[in-house]
C-alpha positions in Angstrom: 56.4 -18.2 -41.8 56.7 -15.8 -38.9 59.3 -16.8 -36.3 58.1 -16.8 -32.6 60.3 -14.7 -30.4 61.8 -16.2 -27.3 59.9 -13.9 -24.9 56.6 -15.5 -26.1 57.8 -18.7 -24.5 58.5 -16.9 -21.3 55.0 -15.3 -21.3 53.3 -18.6 -22.1 55.3 -20.4 -19.3 54.3 -17.6 -16.8 50.7 -18.0 -17.8 50.8 -21.7 -17.1 52.3 -21.1 -13.7 49.6 -18.5 -13.0 46.9 -20.9 -14.0 48.3 -23.7 -11.8 48.4 -21.3 -8.9 44.8 -20.3 -9.4 43.7 -23.9 -9.4 45.6 -24.7 -6.2 44.2 -21.6 -4.5 40.6 -22.6 -5.5 41.1 -26.1 -4.1 42.0 -24.7 -0.7 39.3 -22.0 -0.8 36.3 -24.3 -1.1 35.6 -27.0 1.5 34.2 -29.2 -1.2 37.7 -29.5 -2.6 39.0 -31.2 0.5 41.2 -34.2 0.0 39.8 -37.6 0.9 43.3 -38.7 1.9 46.6 -39.7 0.4 48.2 -43.0 1.1 51.9 -43.5 0.6 53.2 -46.9 -0.2 55.2 -48.6 2.6 58.7 -47.4 2.9 61.7 -49.7 2.2 65.0 -49.4 4.1 66.9 -46.4 3.0 63.9 -44.7 1.4 62.1 -43.3 4.5 64.0 -40.1 5.1 63.9 -39.0 1.5 60.2 -39.8 1.1 59.4 -38.0 4.4 61.4 -34.9 3.4 59.6 -34.8 0.1 56.2 -34.5 1.8 56.7 -32.5 5.0 59.7 -30.3 5.3 58.2 -27.2 3.7 55.5 -27.0 6.3 55.3 -25.0 9.5 53.6 -27.1 12.2 50.6 -25.6 14.1 49.7 -28.5 16.3 51.2 -31.9 17.0 49.4 -34.7 18.7 50.1 -38.4 19.3 48.1 -41.3 20.8 49.0 -43.2 23.9 50.5 -46.3 22.1 52.5 -44.0 19.8 50.8 -45.8 16.8 49.5 -42.6 15.2 50.9 -39.1 14.8 48.6 -36.2 13.9 49.7 -32.7 12.9 48.3 -29.6 11.3 50.4 -27.2 9.2 50.4 -23.8 7.8 49.6 -25.0 4.3 46.1 -25.7 5.6 46.6 -29.5 5.8 46.2 -32.0 8.5 48.2 -35.2 8.2 48.1 -38.6 9.9 51.3 -40.7 10.1 52.0 -44.1 11.6 55.0 -44.7 13.9 57.3 -45.2 10.9 56.2 -41.8 9.6 54.3 -43.2 6.7 51.6 -40.8 5.6 48.2 -42.6 6.1 46.1 -39.7 4.9 46.0 -35.9 4.4 43.1 -33.5 4.6 43.0 -30.0 3.1 41.0 -27.2 4.8 39.8 -23.9 3.6 41.2 -22.0 6.6 44.0 -22.6 9.0 43.6 -25.8 11.1 45.3 -24.3 14.2 43.9 -27.1 16.4 44.3 -30.9 15.6 44.0 -33.5 18.4 44.1 -37.3 18.3 42.4 -39.3 21.1 44.5 -41.2 23.6 43.0 -44.5 22.3 44.3 -43.6 18.8 40.9 -44.3 17.1 39.7 -40.7 16.5 40.9 -37.3 15.5 39.3 -33.8 15.7 40.3 -30.6 13.8 39.3 -27.0 14.5 39.9 -24.2 12.0 40.0 -20.4 12.2 37.1 -20.4 9.8 34.9 -22.1 12.4 34.8 -25.7 11.1 35.1 -28.7 13.5 35.9 -31.9 11.7 35.7 -35.2 13.6 36.8 -38.5 12.1 37.8 -42.0 13.0 41.4 -42.5 12.1 40.5 -45.2 9.7 38.2 -42.7 8.0 35.2 -45.0 8.3 33.0 -42.3 10.0 33.1 -38.6 10.4 31.0 -35.5 11.1 31.3 -31.7 10.6 30.1 -28.7 12.6 30.2 -25.1 11.2 30.2 -22.2 13.6 32.3 -19.5 15.2 36.1 -19.7 14.8 37.8 -22.3 17.0 40.4 -21.2 19.5 41.0 -24.4 21.5 40.0 -28.0 21.3 40.2 -31.0 23.6 39.1 -34.6 23.2 38.6 -37.2 25.9 40.8 -40.3 25.9 38.2 -42.5 24.2 36.8 -39.7 22.2 33.4 -39.9 23.9 33.4 -36.1 24.2 34.9 -33.1 22.3 35.0 -29.6 23.8 35.6 -26.5 21.7 36.3 -22.9 22.8 35.0 -20.5 20.2 34.8 -16.8 19.6 32.2 -14.7 17.7 34.3 -11.8 16.4 31.3 -9.7 15.4 29.6 -9.8 18.8 32.9 -10.2 20.7 31.5 -13.1 22.6 33.0 -16.4 23.6 31.5 -19.8 24.4 32.3 -23.5 25.0 30.6 -26.3 23.0 30.4 -29.9 24.1 29.9 -32.5 21.4 29.3 -36.3 21.7 31.2 -38.8 19.7 28.3 -38.9 17.3 28.5 -35.1 16.7 25.5 -34.0 18.8 25.9 -30.6 20.5 25.0 -31.4 24.1 25.4 -27.8 25.4 26.8 -24.4 24.7 27.8 -22.1 27.6 29.0 -18.4 27.5 32.5 -17.7 28.8 35.2 -15.1 28.7 38.2 -15.7 26.5 39.3 -19.2 27.2 43.1 -19.5 27.8 43.4 -23.2 28.3 41.1 -26.2 28.1 41.2 -29.8 29.5 38.8 -32.7 29.9 39.2 -35.5 32.5 39.1 -39.2 31.7 35.8 -40.8 31.2 36.8 -43.4 33.7 36.8 -41.1 36.8 33.7 -41.2 38.8 32.7 -37.9 37.3 34.0 -36.3 34.0 34.7 -32.6 34.2 35.8 -29.9 31.7 38.4 -27.6 33.2 39.4 -24.2 31.8 40.6 -20.7 32.5 38.2 -17.9 31.5 39.2 -14.2 31.4 36.3 -12.3 32.9 36.5 -8.5 33.6 40.2 -8.8 32.7 40.7 -11.3 35.6 41.4 -15.0 35.2 38.9 -17.5 36.6 39.3 -21.3 36.9 36.1 -23.3 36.3 35.1 -26.9 36.4 32.0 -27.9 34.4 30.3 -31.3 34.4 28.9 -33.0 31.3 25.5 -31.4 31.9 27.0 -28.0 31.6 26.7 -27.2 35.3 29.5 -25.3 37.1 30.9 -27.5 39.9 33.4 -25.1 41.3 35.5 -22.1 40.4 38.3 -19.9 41.7 38.9 -16.2 40.8 42.3 -14.6 40.1 43.9 -17.9 39.4 45.0 -19.5 36.1 45.0 -23.3 35.4 48.5 -24.5 34.2 48.3 -28.3 34.3 46.0 -31.3 34.7 47.2 -34.8 35.5 46.8 -37.6 32.9 43.3 -38.6 34.1 42.2 -35.3 35.5 42.4 -36.2 39.2 44.9 -33.4 40.0 45.1 -29.8 38.8 47.8 -27.1 39.2 46.9 -23.4 39.2 48.9 -20.2 39.8 47.9 -17.0 41.6 50.7 -14.4 41.2 53.8 -16.4 42.2 51.9 -19.1 44.2 51.4 -22.6 42.9 48.3 -24.4 44.2 47.3 -28.1 43.6 43.7 -29.1 43.6 41.9 -32.4 43.4 39.1 -32.9 40.8 36.5 -31.7 43.3 38.3 -28.3 43.8 39.8 -29.0 47.2 43.2 -27.4 47.7 45.7 -30.1 48.6 48.9 -28.1 48.7 50.5 -24.8 47.8 53.8 -23.1 47.8 55.3 -19.7 46.9 57.9 -19.5 44.0 60.6 -17.0 43.3 59.6 -16.6 39.6 56.6 -16.3 37.3 55.4 -19.8 36.4 55.4 -20.7 32.7 54.7 -24.4 32.7 53.8 -27.2 35.2 53.8 -30.9 34.5 52.6 -33.8 36.7 54.7 -36.9 36.9 52.7 -39.5 34.8 53.3 -42.2 37.4 53.1 -40.2 40.7 50.6 -37.3 40.6 52.0 -36.0 43.9 55.2 -35.0 42.1 55.3 -32.1 39.8 57.8 -30.2 37.7 57.6 -26.4 37.7 59.4 -24.1 35.2 59.5 -20.3 35.1 61.1 -17.2 33.7 63.9 -16.0 36.0 66.5 -13.3 35.3 70.2 -14.1 36.0 71.6 -17.5 36.8 69.0 -18.6 39.4 67.4 -22.0 39.2 64.2 -22.1 37.1 63.2 -25.8 37.1 61.8 -27.0 40.4 60.7 -30.6 41.3 58.2 -30.9 44.1 56.7 -33.7 46.1 53.5 -32.6 47.9 54.5 -34.6 51.0 58.2 -33.8 51.0 58.1 -30.3 49.4 61.0 -29.3 47.2 63.1 -32.3 46.1 65.6 -30.5 43.8 66.0 -27.4 41.6 68.3 -26.6 38.7 68.9 -24.1 35.9 67.9 -25.0 32.4 68.1 -22.8 29.3 65.4 -20.1 28.9 62.6 -21.1 26.6 63.2 -24.8 27.0 60.7 -27.5 26.4 60.5 -30.4 28.9 58.6 -33.5 29.6 58.7 -36.7 31.7 59.4 -40.1 30.1 56.4 -42.4 30.2 57.6 -44.2 33.4 58.2 -40.9 35.2 61.8 -41.8 35.9 63.5 -39.4 33.6 63.0 -35.8 32.3 63.9 -34.6 28.8 64.6 -30.9 28.2 65.3 -29.2 24.8 66.4 -25.8 23.9 67.7 -24.1 20.7 67.4 -20.5 21.7 70.9 -20.3 23.0 72.4 -21.6 19.7 73.3 -19.5 16.8 72.6 -22.3 14.3 69.4 -24.3 13.9 70.5 -27.0 16.3 68.6 -28.1 19.5 70.4 -29.3 22.6 68.5 -32.2 24.3 69.3 -33.2 27.9 68.3 -36.3 29.7 67.9 -36.0 33.5 67.2 -38.7 36.1 64.5 -38.3 38.7 67.0 -36.8 41.1 67.8 -34.0 38.7 71.2 -35.3 37.6 72.2 -35.1 34.0 72.6 -38.5 32.4 73.2 -37.7 28.8 72.9 -34.9 26.2 72.9 -34.7 22.4 72.0 -32.4 19.6 69.3 -32.5 17.0 69.8 -30.7 13.7 66.6 -28.7 13.8 64.8 -26.2 15.9 62.6 -28.3 18.1 59.2 -26.5 18.7 57.2 -29.5 19.8 58.0 -32.3 22.3 55.6 -35.2 22.9 55.9 -38.2 25.2 53.2 -40.9 25.4 52.9 -44.4 26.9 55.8 -45.8 25.0 58.6 -46.5 27.5 61.5 -44.9 25.7 60.3 -43.2 22.5 59.7 -39.4 22.3 58.4 -37.4 19.4 59.9 -34.0 18.3 58.7 -31.6 15.7 60.7 -28.8 14.2 59.8 -25.3 12.9 60.4 -26.5 9.3 57.8 -29.3 9.5 60.3 -32.1 10.2 59.1 -34.7 12.7 61.3 -37.3 14.2 61.2 -40.1 16.8 64.1 -40.4 19.3 64.8 -43.7 21.0 66.1 -42.9 24.5 67.0 -46.5 25.3 70.7 -46.3 24.2 71.0 -43.1 26.3 69.8 -44.5 29.5 72.2 -45.9 32.0 72.2 -49.7 32.2 73.0 -49.8 36.0 71.3 -48.4 39.0 74.1 -46.1 40.1 75.8 -48.7 42.4 77.4 -50.7 39.6 74.6 -53.3 40.0 72.5 -54.6 37.1 69.0 -53.2 37.0 66.4 -55.3 38.8 63.7 -56.8 36.5 60.9 -54.5 35.5 58.4 -56.8 37.1 58.7 -60.2 38.9 55.7 -62.4 37.7 53.6 -64.5 40.1 55.2 -67.9 40.9 53.7 -71.1 42.3 55.1 -74.1 44.1 58.2 -74.7 46.3 61.0 -77.2 46.8 60.8 -79.2 50.0 63.8 -77.5 51.6 62.5 -73.9 51.0 59.9 -71.6 52.4 58.6 -68.2 51.3 57.5 -65.4 53.6 55.7 -62.2 52.6 57.0 -58.9 53.8 55.5 -55.5 53.4 57.6 -52.5 52.4 56.5 -49.1 51.1 56.9 -47.3 47.8 57.3 -43.6 47.2 53.5 -43.1 47.3 53.2 -44.8 50.7 51.6 -47.9 49.3 52.4 -51.0 51.3 53.8 -53.5 48.8 53.9 -57.2 49.6 57.2 -58.9 48.6 57.7 -62.6 48.6 61.2 -63.6 49.9 62.7 -67.1 49.8 64.4 -68.3 53.0 65.7 -71.6 54.3 63.5 -73.8 56.4 63.4 -72.7 60.0 61.6 -73.8 63.2 60.5 -70.2 63.8 59.4 -68.7 60.5 57.6 -65.8 62.3 60.9 -64.7 63.9 62.6 -65.0 60.5 59.9 -62.9 58.8 60.3 -60.1 61.3 64.1 -60.2 61.0 63.8 -59.9 57.2 61.3 -57.0 57.6 63.9 -55.2 59.7 66.6 -55.9 57.1 64.6 -54.0 54.6 63.9 -54.3 50.8 66.5 -55.6 48.3 68.7 -53.2 46.5 67.3 -52.0 43.2 63.7 -52.8 44.3 62.6 -49.1 44.3 61.0 -49.8 47.7 61.7 -48.4 51.1 62.0 -49.8 54.6 59.2 -49.5 57.0 61.3 -50.0 60.1 63.6 -47.0 60.1 66.4 -48.5 62.1 67.9 -51.8 60.9 69.6 -52.3 64.3 66.4 -52.7 66.3 65.1 -56.0 67.5 61.7 -57.7 68.0 61.4 -60.7 70.2 58.7 -63.2 69.3 56.7 -65.3 71.6 53.9 -67.3 69.9 51.4 -69.6 71.5 50.2 -71.7 68.6 47.6 -73.5 70.7 45.7 -70.3 71.5 46.9 -68.3 68.5 48.4 -65.6 70.7 51.4 -63.7 69.4 53.5 -61.4 71.6 55.9 -59.0 70.0 58.4 -57.4 72.4 59.6 -54.2 70.7 62.9 -52.3 71.1 62.4 -48.8 72.6 63.7 -47.2 69.4 60.8 -48.8 67.5 58.2 -47.8 70.0 59.2 -44.2 70.4 60.1 -42.9 67.0 58.3 -39.7 65.8 55.9 -39.1 63.0 52.3 -40.3 62.9 52.5 -41.3 59.2 55.7 -43.2 59.7 54.3 -44.9 62.8 51.2 -46.0 61.0 53.2 -47.3 58.1 55.5 -49.3 60.4 52.6 -50.7 62.5 50.7 -51.8 59.4 53.7 -53.4 57.9 54.2 -55.4 61.1 50.6 -56.4 61.4 50.3 -57.4 57.7 53.6 -59.4 57.8 52.5 -61.5 60.8 48.9 -61.7 59.5 50.1 -63.9 56.6 50.8 -66.7 59.1 47.7 -68.9 59.6 46.8 -69.5 63.2 47.6 -66.1 64.5 44.4 -64.9 66.3 45.5 -62.0 68.6 48.6 -59.8 68.5 50.0 -58.1 71.6 52.7 -55.4 71.4 55.0 -55.0 74.5 58.1 -53.2 75.6 60.2 -54.9 78.3 57.2 -57.3 78.6 54.9 -54.4 79.5 51.7 -54.0 77.4 51.7 -50.9 75.2 48.9 -48.4 74.8 50.8 -46.2 72.2 53.0 -47.0 69.3 55.1 -44.1 68.0 52.5 -41.6 69.1 49.5 -43.7 67.9 47.1 -44.9 70.4 46.5 -48.7 70.2 44.0 -50.9 71.9 45.3 -54.5 72.6 44.8 -57.1 71.5 45.3 -56.2 67.8 43.7 -58.5 65.3 45.3 -59.9 62.1 44.6 -57.8 59.1 42.4 -59.7 56.7 41.3 -58.5 53.2 37.8 -59.5 52.1 37.1 -59.5 48.3 40.8 -58.9 47.4 41.7 -57.2 44.2 45.2 -57.3 42.8 46.2 -53.8 41.6 49.3 -53.1 39.5 51.3 -50.0 40.6 54.6 -48.4 39.6 57.4 -47.7 42.0 60.4 -46.0 40.6 61.3 -47.9 37.5 59.6 -51.1 38.6 56.1 -52.5 38.8 54.4 -54.4 41.6 51.1 -56.0 42.6 49.4 -54.7 45.7 46.4 -56.3 47.4 43.4 -54.1 48.3 39.9 -54.7 49.5 37.4 -54.4 46.6 34.3 -52.3 47.0 30.9 -53.8 46.5 28.2 -52.8 44.0 25.8 -52.2 46.9 26.2 -52.7 50.7 26.7 -56.3 51.3 26.9 -57.2 47.6 30.1 -57.7 45.7 30.2 -59.0 42.1 33.2 -60.4 40.3 32.5 -58.1 37.4 32.7 -55.0 39.7 36.0 -56.2 41.2 37.6 -56.8 37.8 36.4 -53.3 36.7 38.2 -51.9 39.7 41.4 -53.7 38.7 41.1 -52.1 35.2 40.3 -48.7 36.6 43.5 -48.8 38.7 45.5 -50.2 35.8 44.7 -47.2 33.6 46.9 -45.1 35.8 49.9 -46.9 34.2 51.2 -45.2 31.2 51.4 -48.3 29.0 47.7 -49.2 29.6 45.2 -47.6 27.2 42.8 -45.2 28.8 39.8 -46.8 27.2 40.6 -50.5 28.1 37.3 -51.8 29.5 35.4 -54.9 30.6 32.5 -56.0 28.5 31.2 -58.8 30.7 32.1 -61.8 32.9 30.7 -65.3 32.5 31.1 -68.0 35.1 30.3 -71.6 34.5 30.8 -74.6 36.9 34.4 -75.0 35.6 35.8 -71.6 34.5 35.6 -67.8 34.4 35.5 -66.0 31.1 36.6 -62.4 31.1 35.5 -60.5 28.0 37.5 -57.3 27.3 37.3 -54.7 24.6 39.8 -54.4 21.7 42.0 -51.9 23.5 43.3 -54.7 25.6 45.3 -55.9 22.6 47.4 -52.7 22.7 49.2 -54.1 25.8 50.7 -56.7 23.4 52.7 -54.8 20.8 53.7 -57.0 17.9 57.4 -56.1 18.2 57.5 -55.8 21.9 60.7 -56.5 23.9 61.2 -57.9 27.3 59.7 -54.8 29.0 56.5 -55.0 27.0 56.2 -58.7 27.8 56.6 -58.1 31.5 54.1 -55.3 31.4 51.5 -57.6 29.8 52.3 -60.3 32.4 51.6 -57.7 35.2 48.1 -56.9 33.9 47.3 -60.6 33.3 48.5 -61.5 36.8 46.2 -58.8 38.3 43.2 -59.9 36.4 43.7 -63.7 36.8 44.4 -63.5 40.6 41.4 -61.3 41.2 39.2 -63.7 39.3 40.6 -66.8 41.0 40.4 -65.3 44.6 36.8 -64.1 44.2 35.4 -66.4 41.5 36.2 -69.7 43.2 36.9 -71.5 39.9 40.0 -73.5 38.8 40.4 -72.0 35.3 40.0 -68.6 33.8 40.4 -67.2 30.3 40.3 -63.8 28.6 38.4 -63.1 25.4 38.6 -60.0 23.2 35.2 -58.7 22.0 33.8 -62.1 22.7 36.3 -64.0 20.6 39.5 -66.0 21.3 42.6 -64.1 20.5 46.3 -65.3 20.6 48.9 -62.7 21.6 52.1 -62.3 19.5 54.9 -64.8 20.1 56.6 -65.0 23.5 53.7 -63.2 25.3 51.9 -65.1 28.1 48.7 -67.0 27.1 45.3 -65.6 27.9 44.2 -68.6 29.9 45.4 -69.9 33.3 44.8 -72.6 35.9 44.6 -71.8 39.6 47.5 -73.2 41.4 48.4 -72.9 45.1 50.4 -71.7 46.8 51.1 -68.6 44.7 53.4 -65.8 45.6 53.3 -62.2 44.2 56.3 -59.9 43.7 58.9 -62.6 44.4 62.5 -61.4 44.9 
């Protein structure tokens, strides 16, 4: 019997490896071989890191995308796969493509994903893989998806004809239009919940950049030559562009709101997610000069500092902190992460054992997502790194103070109006002892100013001024004799804010019919440069809507006048829709939360919301999440009660009763008076 030589084993083994390689190559070559998804069993404690390393650390990440609630993570990699993970980094499914999936986006609502490949394939799917569509065409350069995935926009190039075009698809996969462009350098789409949805992009035409805004019918709305788009705010209401070294901010209609010259070439701009008037600007700058600027369009430059060249940066979801990361100044593959407060001061820093190439922040208050060059993805919890005091050694004020009802017999509450950093007048309910002259007490408290840690600002600039009060309760005539310092301070905006806070504070007292402003008992015709016509009338709000806002690290309710459906006609449904529209500006509120209908019976109001409403009640939410949910419920219920004239209201989800997780407030409420918003 002939003996087999050892080298035959080596040849046979090499042949097996070659055959396996050919099989794998053919699977990636043909689209029919795409995976239908791989599900990994739930991880147990101590297993997660090893399991995760096994699947992903050999990949180089092309694109990394995350939904608003941080419930799903989508990324594409250089092994031609696209992977969907949950927050615990469990692999939900994997798809294999024939060519590089350079673009992979998940919708803000978390329900849909879209992929674009170098081979020209667009693949759209629901994240639960219950529905999908494909489109084959020219290679995909850029993709964007609207928050609720109603629209997908693709920038494509025909390499044979050297032509470029934009394609707009509906959620069902219908091609609505295709328009010719130059090379598209960046691509955005605004929220579906603005009055008009626009597609924004920079097109290179005749070797010059041009910014364009296109509506959903494919019609150009406005454009600017020799400018490049560098940032769009969360819902698309603000845009930032650069022309040479000049930064320009536009609104959605293309009107220039503000501009400034910069001492460096702009690389990246980011709008504060809670205050679109504030923007971070980063640029390349030689030497040791500052390269990170923080602007307020009303107050101009707030601060500037130097960060490492090539850094990534982002705001936290509440807009109160900034994270920067840089590995380029390290020899080893470590990344330095720095946490700044909103004044630009360094709070904390730490190192991550990888080269961070992707940094993502969503609506979660203190979780950020980082992705490394080796395919490693990690979640970082900022909560332990944040200071637990407000800088004065005082405990942080509560995130939100819920609506309260009722009073003890020896107490009274007054409502004062202070301002936030966006110049909103914010009502604050303050408890005081019983007094014979509550009007005088209210004005004294207004002059004292807001409580420490409130994130609000005084409207009366000098706390040493005085206001004498003379009130004729039989005729409803109120005379306010003002100190000269209050009458003569400069600044029309500051004067208007102070005047409105005075009027709104005294207007909360029933019986006041006419208001007269005097100085040394002489009637005034101006107030801080503003012309006034006496008597002034109390400020009354018809059809009030209760709108949640963010101020600093806190949330408040403000009262605004709701708009009608038609002149003289206001429906409760339209008022509640306005509340939801305003609520979507908050980072923890899903962009696609919506009102289905409102039903009113003789006894109660039923508010029917879509399923996205449930995202405000995370299963393992802490105190912050519970207060945020309370804020939205307070806004909806108070708007319903004040305009619906019923004693009970309840909220349904998709027409059915739903019970939030434990310790969240219930979805029904009775109308009780008196009620007080933003109590101290």
